[in-house]
C-alpha positions, -999 to +999 in steps of 0.1 A: -017+075-053-034+109-056-001+126-051+013+107-081-017+116-103-036+083-104-072+088-116-095+096-087-119+069-099-092+043-094-083+056-060-119+056-049-124+020-061-094+008-041-105+027-011-139+011-013-124-023-018-103-019+014-130-001+034-146-022+062-127-054+055-126-082+081-101-111+086-099-143+104-069-165+113-069-202+110-052-219+140-048-257+141-077-260+116-100-237+135-110-202+124-107-173+150-134-147+154-135-121+126-118-088+133-116-055+115-086-051+092-072-016+094-038-019+078-021-040+051-031-056+018-056-083+010-038-116+009-042-134-024-055-103-042-039-098-076-035-061-070-016-065-037+019-067-053+012-036-074-002-016-044+028-027-023+052-014-050+034+019-051+037+022-014+074+014-014+080+039-042+065+066-020+086+055+010+118+056-011+110+090-026+105+104+009+138+088+021+158+102-008+142+136-008+169+163-010+198+138-006+230+142-025+236+107-038+272+113-047+269+117-084+266+155-083+229+152-087+205+165-061+174+143-059+142+162-051+108+146-053 
């Protein structure tokens, strides 16, 4: 997000929101022990689809970096 120029305040808020998160899994109605969540997005969070799209945008930009896509245009990101 920093690479794309998002405001530092927004990036820090999101970092703090995801820092030290814990999850549990419900199995047959019982909840497992809590464990540290180190990757992924928060399930049910309204920001998760947006954050996923930002992540995918970066992945696609990296994948298409300096690739001639056949239209005579060289894509560089």
